[in-house]
N, C-alpha and C positions, 0 to 999 in steps of 0.2 A: 565457404565457411558460414556458419550460422550462429547467431547469438539471439535466441528468442526464449522468453519465459512466459508461461501461461499459469496464472494462479486463480483459485476460487476460494474465498474465505470471508470471514466476518470482520467488519471494521471495528477496531479496538477502541479508538478515541474519536470524538467529534473532530472534524477537520478545521484547521485554521489556515486562512489564506495569508501568505506573506509575500514580500518582495525581496529578491536578492540584490546584490550590489549593482547589477545591470538594469534594475527596474523590472525584471521578469517575474511574473506571479508564479508562485509554487505552493505546494502543500505536501506535508509528510503524511502518508497513509500507511498505517500499520495494520496488517491482516493477520488474523488468527486462523491457522489452518491445522485441523486435527490430522494426525497421522493415521494411516489406514491399517496399522497393526498395533498390537498391544506390547507394552514393555514387560520386563521381567516380573513386575508386581501384578500384571494383568490389567493395567490401565492404558488408555490411549493418551499419548503425549500430544501436546500442541506446539506447533512452531509459530513464532511471531516474526513476521517478515516485514521489514521496513521498506517502503517504496516511496519514490518521489514522483509527483505528477506536476505538470506545468500548464500555464496559460488557461485556455478554455476547458481543458479536461479537468483541471483543478477547480475552476469556478463552478462547472456543472456538477461535479461530484460533491462539492461543499453544499450547493443549493439543494440537491435532491437526496442526499444520503446522510445518515448519522450513525452514531455508535450502534453496533448490533446488526446493521444491514449487511446482506450478503452481496458481494460484487465479484465480477470476473475482471481480471486485469491482464492485459497483454503488454509486454514490454521487453526490455533487454537488461542484461547485467552490465554493470559498469564498476570499475575499480578506481579508487583514488587514494592518495597517500595523505595521512593526517599526522601532523607532528604533535606529540604529547611530551613536552619538555624537550629532552635530547633524543627521545625515542621516536622513530617513525613507524607508523602502523598502516598497513594496507587494508582498506575497507571495501567490501563488495556491497553494492546497492542495486536495487531494481529500479530502473527508470521506466515508469508507466507511460505507454503511448496511447492506450485505449482502455477505458473503463466501461464495463457493461453492468448496468444496475439490475441485479437479479431479484432482490427485494428492496423496495425503497419506501421509507416511512411516509414521505410526501405523497407518493402515489396512493398509498393505503388511505391516508387522511382525506384525499380528494374524492375517493370512491365512497366514503361513508356519508 
């Protein structure tokens, strides 16, 4: 069996480093990924995919990337159940295991 996801897209928001209840550092990374085909109106739709990254991956991504940068993300899908009132909802998330900086603002600034 295989659970692997590879995404390439633009970072939608600047990253914030947070800590969960266990003290583990994490960040939520939202990627904007345009579809490769046009919709009925002749436009390209964009998917916004929420990804979670942890520890050193989160720290390095926050340090070297910002909104608008292009990154590659390798990870896996994970589901969890969230209770909203009396209703339970199953949510799928991408857990990022590796982030590759394809364009990085910090790298550009250092070159200039």
